[in-house]
C-alpha positions as CSV (number, residue, x, y, z in Angstrom):
1,X,19.0,-0.2,-1.6
2,X,15.9,1.8,-0.8
3,X,15.6,3.1,-4.3
4,X,15.5,-0.5,-5.5
5,X,12.6,-1.1,-3.2
6,X,10.9,2.0,-4.4
7,X,11.2,0.7,-8.0
8,X,9.7,-2.6,-7.0
9,X,6.8,-0.9,-5.3
10,X,6.3,1.4,-8.3
11,X,6.1,-1.7,-10.6
12,X,3.5,-3.2,-8.2
13,X,1.5,0.0,-8.3
14,X,1.6,0.1,-12.1
15,X,0.3,-3.5,-12.2
16,X,-2.5,-2.7,-9.7
17,X,-3.4,0.4,-11.6
18,X,-3.6,-1.5,-14.9
19,X,-5.8,-4.2,-13.3
20,X,-8.1,-1.6,-11.6
21,X,-8.5,0.4,-14.9
22,X,-9.5,-2.8,-16.7
23,X,-12.0,-3.7,-14.0
24,X,-13.5,-0.2,-14.1
25,X,-13.8,-0.4,-17.8
26,X,-15.6,-3.7,-17.6
27,X,-17.9,-2.3,-14.9
28,X,-18.7,0.7,-16.9
29,X,-19.5,-1.4,-19.9
30,X,-21.8,-3.6,-17.8
31,X,-23.7,-0.6,-16.5
32,X,-24.2,1.0,-19.9
33,X,-24.1,-1.8,-22.4
34,X,-26.9,-4.2,-23.5
35,X,-26.2,-6.5,-20.6
36,X,-27.1,-3.8,-18.2
37,X,-30.6,-3.3,-19.5
38,X,-33.2,-4.1,-16.9
39,X,-35.3,-7.2,-17.4
40,X,-37.9,-6.0,-14.9
41,X,-38.7,-3.2,-12.5
42,X,-36.7,-4.9,-9.7
43,X,-33.6,-5.6,-11.8
44,X,-30.9,-3.3,-10.5
45,X,-27.9,-4.8,-12.2
46,X,-27.1,-1.7,-14.2
47,X,-27.4,0.5,-11.1
48,X,-25.1,-1.8,-9.1
49,X,-22.6,-1.9,-11.9
50,X,-22.6,1.9,-12.1
51,X,-21.9,2.1,-8.3
52,X,-19.1,-0.4,-8.7
53,X,-17.6,1.5,-11.7
54,X,-17.7,4.7,-9.7
55,X,-15.9,3.1,-6.7
56,X,-13.3,1.5,-9.1
57,X,-12.7,4.9,-10.7
58,X,-12.0,6.4,-7.2
59,X,-9.6,3.5,-6.5
60,X,-7.9,4.1,-9.9
61,X,-7.5,7.8,-9.0
62,X,-5.9,6.9,-5.6
63,X,-3.6,4.3,-7.3
64,X,-2.5,6.8,-9.9
65,X,-1.7,9.4,-7.2
66,X,0.4,6.8,-5.3
67,X,2.1,5.8,-8.5
68,X,3.0,9.5,-9.2
69,X,4.4,9.8,-5.6
70,X,6.5,6.7,-5.9
71,X,7.8,7.6,-9.4
72,X,9.3,10.7,-7.7
73,X,10.1,9.3,-4.3
74,X,13.7,9.4,-2.9
75,X,14.2,8.0,0.6
76,X,17.1,9.0,2.8
77,X,19.1,6.5,4.8
78,X,19.0,6.6,8.5
79,X,22.1,6.5,10.6
80,X,22.5,4.2,13.6
81,X,20.9,5.8,16.6
82,X,18.4,7.9,14.5
83,X,14.8,7.6,15.6
84,X,12.3,6.2,13.1
85,X,10.8,8.7,10.8
86,X,9.1,8.8,7.4
87,X,11.1,6.9,4.9
88,X,12.7,4.5,7.4
89,X,13.2,0.9,6.6
90,X,12.6,-1.0,9.9
91,X,13.5,-4.5,10.8
92,X,11.4,-6.0,13.6
93,X,11.1,-9.2,15.5
94,X,8.0,-10.7,17.1
95,X,7.9,-14.2,18.5
96,X,11.0,-15.2,16.6
97,X,9.7,-13.9,13.3
98,X,11.5,-11.2,11.4
99,X,9.5,-8.6,9.6
100,X,10.4,-5.5,7.5
101,X,8.5,-2.3,7.1
102,X,9.0,0.7,4.9
103,X,7.3,3.9,6.2
104,X,6.0,5.5,3.0
105,X,3.9,8.6,2.3
106,X,1.1,6.5,0.7
107,X,0.3,3.1,-0.7
108,X,0.3,1.2,2.6
109,X,-0.2,-2.5,2.7
110,X,1.9,-3.5,-0.3
111,X,4.1,-6.5,0.3
112,X,7.2,-7.4,-1.7
113,X,9.9,-10.0,-1.3
114,X,12.9,-8.6,0.7
115,X,16.0,-10.5,1.9
116,X,14.8,-13.7,3.5
117,X,11.3,-12.4,4.2
118,X,8.7,-10.0,3.2
119,X,8.6,-6.2,3.3
120,X,5.3,-4.3,3.9
121,X,4.7,-0.7,3.2
122,X,3.1,1.4,6.0
123,X,1.4,4.6,5.2
124,X,0.7,7.4,7.8
125,X,-2.9,6.2,8.4
126,X,-1.6,2.8,9.7
127,X,-1.5,2.4,13.5
128,X,1.8,0.5,13.3
129,X,3.3,3.5,11.3
130,X,2.2,5.8,14.2
131,X,3.5,3.4,16.8
132,X,6.9,3.1,15.2
133,X,7.5,6.9,14.8
134,X,10.3,8.3,17.0
135,X,11.2,4.8,18.3
136,X,14.8,3.5,18.3
137,X,16.7,0.3,17.8
138,X,16.1,-2.0,20.8
139,X,12.7,-0.5,21.6
140,X,9.8,-2.8,22.3
141,X,6.3,-1.8,21.3
142,X,4.2,-2.1,24.4
143,X,1.0,-3.3,22.8
144,X,2.4,-6.1,20.7
145,X,5.8,-6.9,22.2
146,X,7.4,-6.3,18.8
147,X,11.1,-5.4,19.1
148,X,12.9,-3.0,16.7
149,X,16.1,-4.6,15.5
150,X,17.4,-2.2,12.9
151,X,16.6,1.1,11.3
152,X,18.0,2.2,8.0
């Protein structure tokens, strides 16, 4: 089941990488092409486009790294009673709403359809990732009141 999720996330990352590469290409063209030529001494369009192209290139690099990680990622299943750790699929409830989270090594914030709701990836930088670590089924997160229903 988790490998199917990993494949869905990998597909999403490929899509995002393609989009980002196209945007970076367009920004580079805008900064170096005829449209980027200054029309006056205060015209900074080319400079702004080059900054944007640089930032998009960095985003592309990060996405490419995440894609590489997910193309080689295998997640173990957790047994009942195991505490939450990296790779866990966690079902939670908050105010009657069920949410699913997958603790991944990178690419946090990606949402995909899962069962009757949505699954969101959490990377180690996310505060919720840190709050979930070492928790168990039935635990309630103090700061939010979120209850952990299932860990797999």
